[in-house]
VEXDREN-2710 file (C-alpha; in Angstrom, 1 decimal):
% VEXDREN-2710
k/r/px/py/pz
1/UNK/34.8/45.7/17.7
2/UNK/35.3/48.4/15.0
3/UNK/32.6/50.9/14.2
4/UNK/31.8/49.1/11.0
5/UNK/31.5/45.8/12.7
6/UNK/29.3/47.3/15.4
7/UNK/27.1/48.8/12.7
8/UNK/26.9/45.4/10.9
9/UNK/26.0/43.8/14.3
10/UNK/23.3/46.2/15.0
11/UNK/21.9/45.8/11.4
12/UNK/21.8/42.1/11.8
13/UNK/20.0/42.3/15.1
14/UNK/17.6/44.9/13.7
15/UNK/16.7/42.7/10.7
16/UNK/16.2/39.7/13.1
17/UNK/14.0/41.8/15.5
18/UNK/11.8/43.0/12.6
19/UNK/11.3/39.4/11.6
20/UNK/10.5/38.5/15.3
21/UNK/7.9/41.3/15.6
22/UNK/6.2/40.5/12.3
23/UNK/6.1/36.7/12.8
24/UNK/5.0/36.8/16.4
25/UNK/2.3/39.5/15.8
26/UNK/0.8/37.4/13.0
27/UNK/1.2/34.2/15.1
28/UNK/-0.7/35.6/18.0
29/UNK/-3.6/36.5/15.7
30/UNK/-3.8/33.1/14.1
31/UNK/-1.2/30.2/14.4
32/UNK/-0.7/28.9/10.9
33/UNK/-0.7/26.2/9.6
34/UNK/-3.3/24.9/12.1
35/UNK/-2.3/22.0/14.2
36/UNK/-4.5/19.0/14.8
37/UNK/-3.8/16.2/17.3
38/UNK/-5.1/13.6/14.8
39/UNK/-2.8/10.8/16.1
40/UNK/-4.1/11.3/19.7
41/UNK/-7.6/11.6/18.4
42/UNK/-7.3/8.2/16.7
43/UNK/-5.8/6.8/19.9
44/UNK/-8.9/8.0/21.9
45/UNK/-11.3/6.5/19.3
46/UNK/-9.4/3.2/19.4
47/UNK/-9.4/3.1/23.2
48/UNK/-13.1/3.9/23.3
49/UNK/-13.8/1.1/20.8
50/UNK/-11.8/-1.4/22.7
51/UNK/-13.5/-0.5/26.1
52/UNK/-16.9/-0.7/24.4
53/UNK/-16.1/-4.3/23.3
54/UNK/-15.7/-5.1/27.0
55/UNK/-18.4/-3.1/28.7
56/UNK/-21.0/-3.2/25.8
57/UNK/-22.6/-0.4/23.9
58/UNK/-21.4/3.0/25.2
59/UNK/-22.0/5.7/22.5
60/UNK/-20.7/8.6/24.6
61/UNK/-17.5/6.8/25.8
62/UNK/-15.2/8.5/23.3
63/UNK/-16.6/11.9/24.3
64/UNK/-16.3/11.2/28.0
65/UNK/-12.6/10.1/27.5
66/UNK/-11.8/13.3/25.7
67/UNK/-13.5/15.4/28.4
68/UNK/-11.6/13.5/31.1
69/UNK/-8.2/14.2/29.4
70/UNK/-9.2/17.8/29.0
71/UNK/-10.2/18.0/32.7
72/UNK/-6.8/16.7/33.7
73/UNK/-5.0/19.2/31.5
74/UNK/-6.9/22.2/32.6
75/UNK/-7.5/21.1/36.2
76/UNK/-11.1/22.0/35.7
77/UNK/-14.1/20.5/33.9
78/UNK/-14.0/21.1/30.2
79/UNK/-16.9/20.1/28.0
80/UNK/-17.8/20.1/24.3
81/UNK/-19.2/23.3/22.9
82/UNK/-22.6/21.6/22.1
83/UNK/-23.5/19.2/24.8
84/UNK/-26.8/18.3/23.1
85/UNK/-25.2/16.2/20.4
86/UNK/-22.3/13.8/20.2
87/UNK/-19.5/14.4/17.6
88/UNK/-18.9/12.0/14.8
89/UNK/-16.9/8.9/15.7
90/UNK/-13.2/9.7/16.0
91/UNK/-13.8/13.5/16.3
92/UNK/-14.5/13.9/20.0
93/UNK/-11.1/15.5/20.7
94/UNK/-11.2/18.1/17.9
95/UNK/-14.8/19.0/19.0
96/UNK/-13.3/20.3/22.3
97/UNK/-12.1/23.9/22.8
98/UNK/-8.4/22.9/22.4
99/UNK/-7.2/26.5/22.9
100/UNK/-8.2/26.2/26.5
101/UNK/-5.9/23.2/27.2
102/UNK/-2.8/23.7/29.3
103/UNK/0.0/21.6/30.9
104/UNK/3.6/20.8/30.3
105/UNK/3.0/18.7/27.2
106/UNK/0.6/21.2/25.7
107/UNK/3.1/24.0/26.3
108/UNK/5.8/21.8/24.6
109/UNK/3.7/21.2/21.6
110/UNK/2.8/24.9/21.2
111/UNK/6.5/25.9/21.4
112/UNK/7.4/23.3/18.7
113/UNK/4.5/24.5/16.6
114/UNK/5.7/28.1/16.8
115/UNK/9.4/27.2/16.4
116/UNK/8.8/25.0/13.4
117/UNK/6.4/27.3/11.7
118/UNK/7.9/30.8/12.3
119/UNK/11.5/30.0/13.5
120/UNK/11.1/31.6/16.9
121/UNK/9.1/31.7/20.1
122/UNK/6.8/34.3/21.5
123/UNK/8.8/37.1/23.2
124/UNK/7.9/36.0/26.8
125/UNK/9.0/32.4/26.0
126/UNK/12.4/33.3/24.7
127/UNK/15.1/32.1/27.1
128/UNK/18.0/34.4/28.0
129/UNK/20.7/32.5/26.0
130/UNK/20.9/30.6/22.8
131/UNK/22.0/27.4/24.6
132/UNK/18.9/27.5/26.8
133/UNK/16.8/27.9/23.7
134/UNK/18.3/24.8/22.0
135/UNK/18.0/22.8/25.2
136/UNK/14.3/23.8/25.5
137/UNK/13.5/22.8/22.0
138/UNK/15.5/19.5/22.3
139/UNK/13.6/18.7/25.5
140/UNK/10.2/19.5/23.9
141/UNK/11.1/17.2/20.9
142/UNK/12.0/14.4/23.3
143/UNK/8.7/14.9/25.1
144/UNK/6.7/14.7/21.8
145/UNK/8.7/11.7/20.5
146/UNK/7.9/9.8/23.7
147/UNK/4.2/10.2/23.0
148/UNK/4.4/9.6/19.3
149/UNK/6.0/6.2/20.0
150/UNK/2.7/5.2/21.6
151/UNK/0.3/6.6/19.1
152/UNK/-1.0/5.3/15.7
153/UNK/0.4/7.0/12.5
154/UNK/-2.3/9.2/11.0
155/UNK/-1.6/11.6/8.1
156/UNK/-2.5/15.3/8.5
157/UNK/-5.3/16.9/6.5
158/UNK/-4.4/19.1/3.6
159/UNK/-3.1/22.5/4.8
160/UNK/-2.8/21.3/8.4
161/UNK/-0.2/19.8/10.6
162/UNK/-0.2/16.7/12.8
163/UNK/2.0/15.9/15.7
164/UNK/4.4/13.9/13.6
165/UNK/4.9/16.8/11.2
166/UNK/5.5/19.2/14.0
167/UNK/8.3/16.9/15.2
168/UNK/9.8/16.5/11.8
169/UNK/9.7/20.3/11.0
170/UNK/11.2/21.2/14.4
171/UNK/14.0/18.7/13.9
172/UNK/14.7/19.9/10.4
173/UNK/14.8/23.5/11.5
174/UNK/17.0/22.7/14.5
175/UNK/19.4/20.8/12.1
176/UNK/19.7/23.9/9.9
177/UNK/20.0/26.2/12.9
178/UNK/22.6/24.2/14.8
179/UNK/24.2/21.9/12.2
180/UNK/24.4/19.0/14.7
181/UNK/21.8/16.5/13.5
182/UNK/20.1/15.2/10.4
183/UNK/17.2/16.9/8.9
184/UNK/14.2/14.6/8.3
185/UNK/13.0/14.6/4.7
186/UNK/9.4/15.5/5.6
187/UNK/10.4/18.4/7.7
188/UNK/12.9/19.7/5.2
189/UNK/10.3/19.4/2.4
190/UNK/7.9/21.5/4.4
191/UNK/10.5/24.2/5.2
192/UNK/11.4/24.4/1.5
193/UNK/7.9/24.3/0.2
194/UNK/8.3/21.1/-1.9
195/UNK/7.0/17.6/-1.7
196/UNK/8.6/14.9/0.4
197/UNK/9.1/13.0/-2.9
198/UNK/11.3/15.9/-4.2
199/UNK/13.6/15.6/-1.2
200/UNK/13.8/11.9/-1.5
201/UNK/14.7/12.2/-5.2
202/UNK/17.4/14.7/-4.4
203/UNK/18.8/12.4/-1.8
204/UNK/18.7/9.4/-4.1
205/UNK/20.6/11.4/-6.8
206/UNK/23.0/12.6/-4.1
207/UNK/22.1/16.2/-4.9
208/UNK/21.5/16.3/-1.2
209/UNK/23.9/14.4/1.0
210/UNK/22.5/12.3/3.8
211/UNK/21.1/9.0/4.8
212/UNK/17.8/7.3/4.1
213/UNK/15.0/9.7/4.9
214/UNK/17.2/12.6/6.1
215/UNK/19.7/15.1/4.9
216/UNK/23.0/16.3/6.3
217/UNK/22.5/19.7/8.2
218/UNK/25.0/21.7/6.0
219/UNK/23.5/20.3/2.8
220/UNK/20.0/21.1/4.0
221/UNK/21.1/24.6/5.0
222/UNK/22.7/25.3/1.6
223/UNK/19.7/23.9/-0.3
224/UNK/17.2/26.0/1.7
225/UNK/19.4/29.1/1.1
226/UNK/18.4/28.9/-2.6
227/UNK/14.7/28.6/-1.8
228/UNK/12.9/31.9/-2.4
229/UNK/10.2/31.2/0.2
230/UNK/12.5/29.9/2.9
231/UNK/12.0/31.8/6.2
232/UNK/15.2/31.4/8.2
233/UNK/15.0/31.3/12.0
234/UNK/15.2/34.7/13.8
235/UNK/15.2/33.5/17.5
236/UNK/19.0/33.9/17.9
237/UNK/19.0/37.5/16.8
238/UNK/15.9/38.2/18.9
239/UNK/17.6/36.9/22.0
240/UNK/20.8/38.9/21.2
241/UNK/18.7/42.1/20.6
242/UNK/17.0/41.8/24.0
243/UNK/20.3/41.0/25.8
244/UNK/22.1/43.9/24.1
245/UNK/19.5/46.3/25.5
246/UNK/18.7/47.6/22.0
247/UNK/15.0/46.5/22.5
248/UNK/12.7/45.1/25.0
249/UNK/10.1/42.4/24.4
250/UNK/6.9/43.7/22.7
251/UNK/8.7/46.8/21.5
252/UNK/9.6/48.0/18.1
253/UNK/13.4/48.2/17.5
254/UNK/13.5/52.0/17.6
255/UNK/11.4/52.3/20.7
256/UNK/12.9/54.0/23.8
257/UNK/14.2/51.7/26.6
258/UNK/12.8/52.0/30.1
259/UNK/15.0/55.1/30.8
260/UNK/16.6/57.2/28.2
261/UNK/19.2/59.8/29.3
262/UNK/21.0/62.3/27.2
263/UNK/23.4/65.2/28.2
264/UNK/21.4/68.1/29.7
265/UNK/18.2/66.1/29.7
266/UNK/16.4/64.4/32.5
267/UNK/15.6/60.6/32.3
268/UNK/12.4/59.7/30.5
269/UNK/10.6/56.8/32.1
270/UNK/8.3/54.5/30.2
271/UNK/4.9/53.7/31.8
272/UNK/4.1/50.0/31.9
273/UNK/0.8/48.1/32.1
274/UNK/0.3/44.5/33.1
275/UNK/-2.1/42.5/31.0
276/UNK/-3.3/38.9/31.7
277/UNK/-2.0/36.0/29.6
278/UNK/-3.9/32.7/29.1
279/UNK/-2.3/29.3/29.0
280/UNK/-2.3/29.3/25.2
281/UNK/-0.4/32.6/25.1
282/UNK/-3.5/34.8/24.4
283/UNK/-3.2/38.3/25.8
284/UNK/-6.0/40.7/26.8
285/UNK/-5.3/43.3/24.2
286/UNK/-7.3/46.2/22.7
287/UNK/-7.8/44.3/19.4
288/UNK/-10.3/42.0/21.2
289/UNK/-12.8/44.8/21.1
290/UNK/-16.2/43.8/19.6
291/UNK/-19.1/46.0/18.8
292/UNK/-20.2/45.9/22.5
293/UNK/-16.7/46.5/23.7
294/UNK/-14.6/44.0/25.7
295/UNK/-16.3/41.1/27.4
296/UNK/-14.7/39.8/30.6
297/UNK/-15.7/37.6/33.5
298/UNK/-16.4/33.9/34.0
299/UNK/-19.3/32.2/32.3
300/UNK/-22.6/33.3/33.8
301/UNK/-21.1/36.5/35.3
302/UNK/-19.8/38.2/32.1
303/UNK/-19.6/41.9/31.7
304/UNK/-19.0/44.1/28.7
305/UNK/-17.0/47.3/29.0
306/UNK/-16.9/50.0/26.4
307/UNK/-13.6/51.3/27.8
308/UNK/-10.5/49.1/27.5
309/UNK/-8.7/50.6/30.5
310/UNK/-11.7/50.0/32.8
311/UNK/-11.9/46.4/31.6
312/UNK/-8.2/45.9/32.2
313/UNK/-8.4/47.5/35.7
314/UNK/-11.3/45.2/36.5
315/UNK/-9.3/42.1/35.4
316/UNK/-6.4/43.2/37.5
317/UNK/-8.6/43.2/40.6
318/UNK/-9.9/39.7/40.1
319/UNK/-8.2/36.5/41.5
320/UNK/-8.6/34.7/38.2
321/UNK/-9.1/37.0/35.2
322/UNK/-11.5/35.7/32.5
323/UNK/-12.1/37.2/29.1
324/UNK/-13.5/36.3/25.7
325/UNK/-11.3/36.0/22.6
326/UNK/-11.7/34.3/19.2
327/UNK/-10.4/30.9/18.5
328/UNK/-9.1/29.6/15.2
329/UNK/-12.6/29.1/13.9
330/UNK/-13.6/32.7/14.9
331/UNK/-15.8/31.7/17.8
332/UNK/-15.4/33.7/21.0
333/UNK/-14.4/31.4/23.9
334/UNK/-13.6/32.3/27.5
335/UNK/-10.0/31.9/28.5
336/UNK/-8.5/32.2/32.0
337/UNK/-5.3/34.1/32.8
338/UNK/-2.4/32.2/34.2
339/UNK/0.1/35.1/34.6
340/UNK/0.7/38.7/33.7
341/UNK/2.8/40.3/30.9
342/UNK/4.3/43.8/31.1
343/UNK/3.6/45.9/28.0
344/UNK/4.4/49.6/27.5
345/UNK/1.2/51.6/27.9
346/UNK/2.1/53.6/24.8
347/UNK/2.0/50.5/22.7
348/UNK/-1.4/49.6/24.1
349/UNK/-2.7/53.1/23.4
350/UNK/-1.5/52.8/19.8
351/UNK/-3.3/49.5/19.4
352/UNK/-6.4/50.9/21.0
353/UNK/-6.4/54.0/18.7
354/UNK/-6.2/51.7/15.6
355/UNK/-9.0/49.4/16.9
356/UNK/-11.4/52.3/17.7
357/UNK/-11.1/53.5/14.1
358/UNK/-12.5/50.2/12.9
359/UNK/-15.3/49.9/15.4
360/UNK/-14.2/46.5/16.7
361/UNK/-14.8/42.9/15.5
362/UNK/-18.3/41.6/14.7
END
């Protein structure tokens, strides 16, 4: 590889990694557009209605079914936020703290949500190779399709996504990324920021080549290239950047690696910290500071720390770390750590310095 080719290679990886950092950082604050399991919610409502016809009046049956599914997913009892009142018919599932759910299917849906929406996965979920990435997304799509075949078709609310749209968007993005499959019209329309009717018209006029309801991958890629708001995927460059040793996950591109050695200079070693990660990917980071500090501990035994490092040290000593963090609605719920993520202490100190200047969240 010539020096010019090497420079171009590094530049491509650098641009891809900047996109990775910006998208993942924003995604961890608030996944957007929000995802609602409206098809599954309709299924639960229909099931409760059917059972009620057999057993008689059972006003809390839908709620109890939702809690039962949640209990199986989290392997512990999960209840609605307000146990004194029942949610409206057909809304028991969305009244649950969905961010607390876990399990193989939930993880697959969250990966597809991230991949379809931002064109990558969180750093710690990126496989080591591009082939592994594609296989993971294909497997997740198959998992979702298996469930969708058993659920009623319910449209998503304005500005939100349902399970069917997640499937279509992920398929369309994968078609553009890999060029090996058709891009569903609905998913391609979302990626291009137009209506489904617009894509259907382009297909009917043969301005986009394809079959009924989908576009050829190369035609879809060329059409998206002319869209000003199209955000192309950056997962491939992110994987290459990590494998090349130019960056480590959670680091900026120009950050120092674990050990940096130059002639006549001793090695510099980066100090690492381990922070807990919940099933939904939420990390215990300095930006969770509220006016009283950082709140940790299980329900009924919560403690507030005014010092982030003391709070983190306390979590590291517990068997199952618990902490509060805001959900999509801004309400602070307790999450439980499932594993640990290594982050440079210097990065945490930078975040902490920025948070301390603002005084924390309300």
